C-alpha positions as CSV (number, residue, x, y, z in Angstrom):
1,M,-69.0,47.9,-31.3
2,D,-71.0,48.0,-28.1
3,A,-69.9,46.6,-24.8
4,S,-71.8,43.2,-25.2
5,W,-69.4,42.2,-28.0
6,Y,-66.4,42.9,-25.9
7,V,-67.8,40.8,-23.1
8,L,-68.5,37.9,-25.6
9,L,-65.0,38.1,-27.1
10,A,-63.5,38.0,-23.6
11,L,-65.6,35.0,-22.7
12,L,-64.6,33.1,-25.9
13,L,-60.9,34.0,-25.3
14,G,-61.1,32.8,-21.7
15,F,-62.7,29.6,-22.8
16,A,-60.0,28.9,-25.4
17,I,-57.2,29.6,-23.0
18,G,-58.9,27.4,-20.4
19,A,-59.3,24.6,-22.8
20,A,-55.7,24.9,-23.9
21,S,-54.5,24.9,-20.3
22,V,-56.5,21.8,-19.5
23,H,-55.1,20.0,-22.6
24,L,-51.5,21.0,-21.7
25,L,-52.1,19.8,-18.1
26,G,-53.4,16.5,-19.4
27,I,-50.2,16.1,-21.6
28,A,-48.0,17.0,-18.6
29,A,-49.8,14.5,-16.4
30,Q,-49.5,11.8,-19.0
31,R,-45.8,12.4,-19.4
32,G,-45.4,12.5,-15.6
33,R,-47.1,9.1,-15.3
34,Q,-44.7,7.8,-18.0
35,V,-41.7,9.1,-16.2
36,M,-42.9,7.7,-12.9
37,A,-43.5,4.4,-14.6
38,I,-40.0,4.4,-16.0
39,A,-38.5,5.4,-12.6
40,S,-40.5,2.8,-10.8
41,E,-39.7,0.0,-13.2
42,P,-37.7,-2.5,-11.4
43,V,-34.1,-3.3,-12.4
44,P,-33.9,-6.7,-14.1
45,D,-33.2,-9.5,-11.7
46,G,-30.0,-10.5,-13.5
47,V,-28.5,-7.0,-13.2
48,A,-29.5,-6.7,-9.5
49,A,-27.8,-10.1,-8.8
50,M,-24.7,-9.1,-10.7
51,V,-24.3,-5.8,-8.8
52,G,-24.9,-7.5,-5.5
53,V,-21.9,-9.9,-6.0
54,L,-19.4,-7.4,-7.5
55,E,-16.2,-6.9,-5.5
56,S,-15.6,-3.7,-7.3
57,A,-17.9,-0.7,-7.4
58,G,-21.1,-1.2,-9.4
59,I,-23.9,1.3,-9.7
60,V,-27.2,1.3,-11.7
61,L,-28.8,4.7,-12.4
62,D,-32.2,5.6,-13.7
63,G,-33.1,8.2,-16.3
64,S,-32.8,11.1,-13.8
65,N,-29.4,9.9,-12.7
66,Q,-30.6,8.6,-9.3
67,V,-28.9,5.6,-7.8
68,L,-31.2,2.6,-7.9
69,L,-28.6,-0.1,-7.0
70,A,-25.1,0.2,-5.5
71,S,-22.7,-2.6,-4.6
72,P,-20.8,-2.7,-1.3
73,G,-17.7,-1.7,-3.2
74,A,-19.4,1.5,-4.3
75,H,-20.1,2.4,-0.7
76,N,-16.6,1.4,0.4
77,L,-15.1,3.8,-2.2
78,D,-17.6,6.5,-1.1
79,I,-18.7,7.4,-4.6
80,V,-22.4,7.3,-3.7
81,D,-24.3,9.2,-1.1
82,G,-27.8,7.9,-0.7
83,R,-29.4,8.1,-4.2
84,T,-26.8,10.5,-5.6
85,L,-23.3,10.2,-7.1
86,R,-20.7,12.1,-5.1
87,S,-18.3,12.5,-8.0
88,H,-19.1,15.3,-10.4
89,E,-16.7,13.9,-13.0
90,I,-18.6,10.6,-13.1
91,L,-22.0,12.4,-13.2
92,D,-20.8,14.6,-16.1
93,A,-19.6,11.4,-18.0
94,V,-23.0,9.7,-17.3
95,R,-24.8,12.7,-18.9
96,R,-22.5,12.4,-22.0
97,V,-23.3,8.7,-22.3
98,W,-27.0,9.5,-22.1
99,R,-26.6,11.9,-25.0
100,T,-24.3,9.8,-27.2
101,G,-25.3,6.2,-26.2
102,E,-21.6,5.3,-26.4
103,T,-19.7,3.5,-23.6
104,E,-17.1,5.8,-22.0
105,V,-14.0,4.9,-19.9
106,L,-12.2,7.5,-17.8
107,D,-9.5,7.6,-15.2
108,L,-9.9,10.0,-12.3
109,V,-8.8,10.9,-8.8
110,H,-11.5,10.6,-6.2
111,R,-11.2,11.7,-2.5
112,R,-12.8,9.2,-0.1
113,G,-14.1,10.7,3.2
114,R,-15.9,13.8,4.2
115,I,-13.5,15.0,6.9
116,G,-10.3,16.9,6.1
117,A,-8.5,16.1,2.9
118,G,-9.7,12.5,2.8
119,T,-7.9,9.6,1.1
120,E,-6.9,10.0,-2.6
121,L,-8.0,7.1,-4.7
122,H,-7.2,6.5,-8.4
123,L,-10.3,5.0,-10.1
124,R,-10.9,3.6,-13.6
125,V,-14.6,4.1,-14.3
126,R,-16.6,2.5,-17.2
127,I,-20.0,3.8,-18.0
128,A,-22.4,2.1,-20.4
129,P,-26.1,2.2,-21.2
130,L,-28.1,-0.6,-19.7
131,G,-31.0,-0.9,-22.2
132,N,-32.9,2.3,-22.8
133,R,-33.9,3.2,-19.2
134,F,-30.8,2.5,-17.0
135,M,-27.1,3.4,-16.9
136,L,-24.4,1.1,-15.5
137,V,-21.3,2.5,-13.8
138,L,-18.4,0.3,-12.9
139,A,-15.4,1.6,-10.9
140,A,-12.2,-0.2,-10.1
141,D,-9.7,1.1,-7.5
142,R,-6.3,1.2,-9.1
143,T,-4.5,3.0,-6.2
144,E,-2.5,0.0,-5.0
145,E,-1.8,-1.1,-8.6
146,L,-0.3,2.3,-9.5
147,R,1.6,2.4,-6.2
148,L,3.2,-1.0,-6.9
149,A,4.0,0.0,-10.4
150,G,5.9,3.0,-9.0
151,V,7.7,0.8,-6.6
152,R,8.7,-1.6,-9.4
153,R,10.0,1.3,-11.5
154,D,12.0,2.6,-8.5
155,F,13.3,-0.9,-7.8
156,V,14.6,-1.3,-11.4
157,A,16.2,2.2,-11.3
158,N,17.7,1.6,-7.9
159,V,19.1,-1.8,-8.8
160,S,20.7,-0.4,-11.8
161,H,22.2,2.5,-9.8
162,E,23.2,0.4,-6.8
163,L,24.9,-2.3,-8.7
164,K,26.6,0.1,-11.0
165,T,28.4,1.9,-8.2
166,P,30.4,-1.1,-6.7
167,I,31.0,-2.6,-10.2
168,G,32.3,0.7,-11.5
169,A,34.5,1.1,-8.4
170,V,35.9,-2.4,-8.8
171,T,36.7,-1.6,-12.5
172,V,38.4,1.6,-11.7
173,L,40.4,0.0,-8.8
174,A,41.5,-2.8,-11.1
175,E,42.8,-0.3,-13.6
176,A,44.6,1.6,-10.8
177,I,46.3,-1.6,-9.6
178,E,47.5,-2.3,-13.1
179,A,48.9,1.2,-13.5
180,A,50.6,1.0,-10.1
181,A,52.1,-2.4,-10.6
182,D,55.6,-1.1,-9.6
183,D,54.3,0.5,-6.3
184,P,53.5,-2.3,-3.7
185,D,52.0,0.1,-1.2
186,R,49.6,1.6,-3.7
187,V,48.7,-1.8,-5.0
188,R,48.0,-3.0,-1.4
189,S,45.8,0.1,-0.8
190,F,43.8,-0.3,-4.0
191,A,43.4,-4.0,-3.3
192,Q,41.9,-3.3,0.1
193,R,39.5,-0.8,-1.3
194,M,38.6,-3.3,-4.0
195,Q,37.8,-5.9,-1.3
196,V,35.5,-3.5,0.4
197,E,33.5,-2.9,-2.8
198,A,33.5,-6.6,-3.6
199,D,32.1,-7.3,-0.1
200,R,29.4,-4.7,-0.6
201,L,28.5,-6.2,-3.9
202,A,28.3,-9.7,-2.4
203,R,26.1,-8.4,0.4
204,M,23.8,-6.7,-2.0
205,T,23.5,-9.8,-4.2
206,K,22.8,-12.0,-1.2
207,G,20.1,-9.5,0.0
208,L,18.4,-9.6,-3.4
209,I,18.5,-13.5,-3.4
210,D,17.1,-13.6,0.1
211,L,14.4,-11.1,-0.7
212,S,13.4,-13.1,-3.9
213,R,13.3,-16.3,-1.9
214,I,11.2,-14.8,0.9
215,Q,8.7,-13.5,-1.7
216,S,8.4,-16.8,-3.6
217,D,8.2,-19.2,-0.6
218,D,5.6,-19.5,2.1
219,P,7.3,-20.4,5.4
220,L,3.9,-21.5,6.8
221,D,3.6,-24.3,4.3
222,R,6.0,-26.5,6.4
223,P,6.4,-24.5,9.6
224,E,8.7,-25.4,12.5
225,R,8.5,-24.3,16.1
226,V,10.9,-21.4,16.6
227,S,12.1,-20.2,20.0
228,I,12.4,-16.4,20.0
229,A,14.9,-16.4,22.8
230,A,17.2,-18.6,20.8
231,V,16.7,-16.4,17.7
232,V,17.7,-13.3,19.8
233,D,20.9,-15.0,21.0
234,V,22.0,-15.9,17.5
235,A,21.2,-12.3,16.2
236,I,23.3,-10.8,19.0
237,D,26.2,-13.2,18.4
238,R,26.3,-12.4,14.7
239,N,26.6,-8.7,15.5
240,R,29.0,-8.9,18.4
241,V,32.2,-8.3,16.4
242,L,30.8,-5.1,14.8
243,A,29.5,-3.9,18.2
244,D,32.8,-4.5,19.9
245,A,34.6,-2.6,17.1
246,K,32.4,0.4,17.9
247,R,32.7,-0.1,21.7
248,M,28.9,-0.7,21.9
249,R,26.9,-2.9,24.1
250,I,23.9,-5.0,22.9
251,M,21.6,-5.3,25.9
252,P,18.8,-8.0,25.6
253,R,15.8,-8.0,27.9
254,V,13.8,-11.1,27.3
255,L,10.8,-10.8,29.6
256,E,9.1,-13.9,28.3
257,D,10.2,-16.5,25.9
258,A,7.7,-17.7,23.3
259,V,7.5,-20.0,20.3
260,V,6.2,-19.0,16.9
261,L,5.5,-21.1,13.8
262,G,7.5,-20.6,10.7
263,S,11.1,-20.6,9.4
264,E,13.8,-20.3,12.0
265,E,16.3,-19.1,9.3
266,L,14.0,-16.3,8.1
267,I,13.0,-15.1,11.5
268,T,16.6,-15.1,12.6
269,M,17.5,-13.2,9.4
270,A,14.9,-10.5,10.2
271,V,16.0,-10.0,13.8
272,Q,19.6,-10.0,12.8
273,N,18.9,-7.3,10.2
274,L,17.2,-5.1,12.8
275,V,20.1,-5.5,15.3
276,S,22.7,-5.0,12.5
277,N,21.0,-1.7,11.4
278,A,20.8,-0.5,15.0
279,V,24.5,-1.2,15.5
280,Q,25.6,0.4,12.2
281,Y,23.6,3.6,12.6
282,S,24.2,4.3,16.3
283,P,27.2,6.3,17.4
284,E,30.2,4.7,19.0
285,A,30.2,3.9,22.7
286,T,26.4,3.7,22.9
287,H,24.1,0.7,23.3
288,V,21.4,-1.2,21.4
289,G,18.5,-2.6,23.3
290,I,16.5,-5.7,22.5
291,G,13.2,-6.2,24.3
292,V,11.0,-9.3,24.0
293,R,7.5,-9.6,25.5
294,V,4.2,-11.3,24.8
295,V,1.0,-9.2,24.5
296,D,-2.4,-10.7,23.8
297,G,-1.0,-13.7,22.0
298,V,1.6,-11.7,20.0
299,I,5.3,-11.7,20.7
300,E,7.0,-8.3,20.3
301,I,10.7,-8.1,19.5
302,A,11.7,-4.4,19.9
303,V,15.1,-3.2,18.8
304,T,16.1,0.3,19.9
305,D,19.0,2.3,18.6
306,K,20.6,5.6,19.4
307,G,20.8,6.8,15.8
308,V,19.8,10.0,14.2
309,G,16.1,9.0,14.0
310,I,13.8,9.0,11.0
311,A,11.6,12.0,9.9
312,V,7.8,11.5,9.6
313,E,7.9,11.9,5.8
314,E,10.5,9.1,5.5
315,R,8.7,6.4,7.6
316,E,6.3,5.3,4.8
317,R,9.2,4.5,2.5
318,I,11.7,3.1,5.0
319,F,10.7,-0.5,4.2
320,E,11.1,-0.2,0.4
321,R,13.9,-1.9,-1.3
322,F,17.1,0.2,-1.5
323,Y,15.5,3.2,0.2
324,R,17.9,4.8,2.7
325,V,17.3,7.8,4.8
326,D,20.9,9.0,4.4
327,P,22.5,7.4,1.3
328,A,25.9,9.0,2.0
329,R,26.0,7.5,5.5
330,S,24.9,4.2,4.0
331,R,27.9,4.1,1.7
332,V,30.2,4.7,4.6
333,T,28.6,2.0,6.7
334,G,28.2,-0.4,3.8
335,G,24.4,-0.5,3.9
336,T,22.6,-2.0,1.0
337,G,19.1,-0.7,1.7
338,L,17.6,-4.2,1.6
339,G,17.6,-5.1,5.3
340,L,14.3,-3.5,6.4
341,S,12.6,-4.7,3.2
342,I,13.6,-8.2,4.1
343,V,12.3,-7.7,7.7
344,K,8.9,-6.5,6.4
345,H,8.5,-9.5,4.0
346,V,9.5,-12.0,6.8
347,A,6.9,-10.4,9.1
348,V,4.1,-10.5,6.6
349,S,4.9,-14.0,5.4
350,H,4.6,-15.2,9.1
351,G,1.3,-13.5,9.6
352,G,2.8,-10.6,11.5
353,E,4.0,-7.0,11.0
354,V,6.9,-4.6,11.7
355,T,6.2,-1.2,13.2
356,L,8.4,1.9,13.7
357,W,8.7,4.5,16.4
358,S,11.2,7.2,15.8
359,R,12.1,10.7,16.8
360,P,14.8,12.7,15.0
361,G,17.8,13.1,17.3
362,Q,16.6,10.5,19.8
363,G,16.8,7.2,17.8
364,S,14.3,4.6,16.6
365,T,12.6,1.5,17.8
366,F,11.6,-1.2,15.3
367,T,9.2,-3.8,16.6
368,L,8.7,-7.2,14.9
369,R,5.3,-8.6,16.0
370,L,4.6,-12.3,15.3
371,P,1.7,-14.5,16.5
372,V,2.6,-16.9,19.3
373,A,2.2,-20.6,18.3
374,Q,-0.5,-22.5,20.1
375,Q,0.7,-25.2,22.5
376,P,0.4,-28.7,20.9
377,A,-2.3,-30.9,22.3
378,R,-1.0,-33.4,24.9
379,K,-2.0,-37.0,24.4
380,E,-3.6,-38.6,27.4
381,I,-2.1,-41.8,28.8
382,A,-4.6,-44.5,29.3
């Protein structure tokens, strides 16, 4: 075969390859146009409106898993970054749903924030196809729900334990009294100890009743004008006997009196609990300070003690029911672990808050902050 045939075969082969390439490029271009048409197809109006009003996180993805729509909640939870999903777990689940077409629900831990460790959130995520071209992702933040569930579990366990202790002690002491019926001195000693446990049980029961009442009632439904100076006087008077027994001084410093709206009984209870804790947990022959001032329309009632202080890791839990930094010391002082929980609920129900400053070995300062009541409008005399 001479050279001309080789040239002809090469030309024919080149033509065939070129034609095939053009055909493949045409198919690729057509598919590219189809993909672009799918990607550019607008999300149905009803879906867009639904995502826009969701309080939880709602996200609509296209076929390439790009974010087309995201509710404000999705941005608040920090699970989207521009047009991409930040969570690899959610993205993996989305890919599975594309393959199977089946709705998937998963619970996961997501870290919100890009600096440091971020905030750990517990999310329940539901992923479902939205027609043939879109994917819907719904995420609900269950962090607070799980935290409250844990608090409830702790509350039930703590109530069972805390009530069991004085009840068991009373039972044992009653049996001891019966056994020592012929020994008046022992009977008298057991009876005194029984009275201590009975008093503790009564205080605990009263604390639970007070806490339940505070949580169920709204003191701002029928508020009264409450003088904080008068509240402080009553709280000091209620703790004077205990302070005198420990050779302690309660030193008030009311820089400015103010009036708040709410329940005088509950506010007095909260301040009295703060003062009582300060007296109980401070050493003998020290003093407790009570400062009152008004800052930017908020009255601050600060109670300072000379106790052992509270470590940083304890401060988040100090306002939980029955939580005590030193349970052994609380048994000696007769504490129930409900006082600070009551203070917190009184503060919140009156539109305020309670804050804590503490340093181990130097004592603590609890500050009850409540909004000052507006002055009533004066009627003009014609």
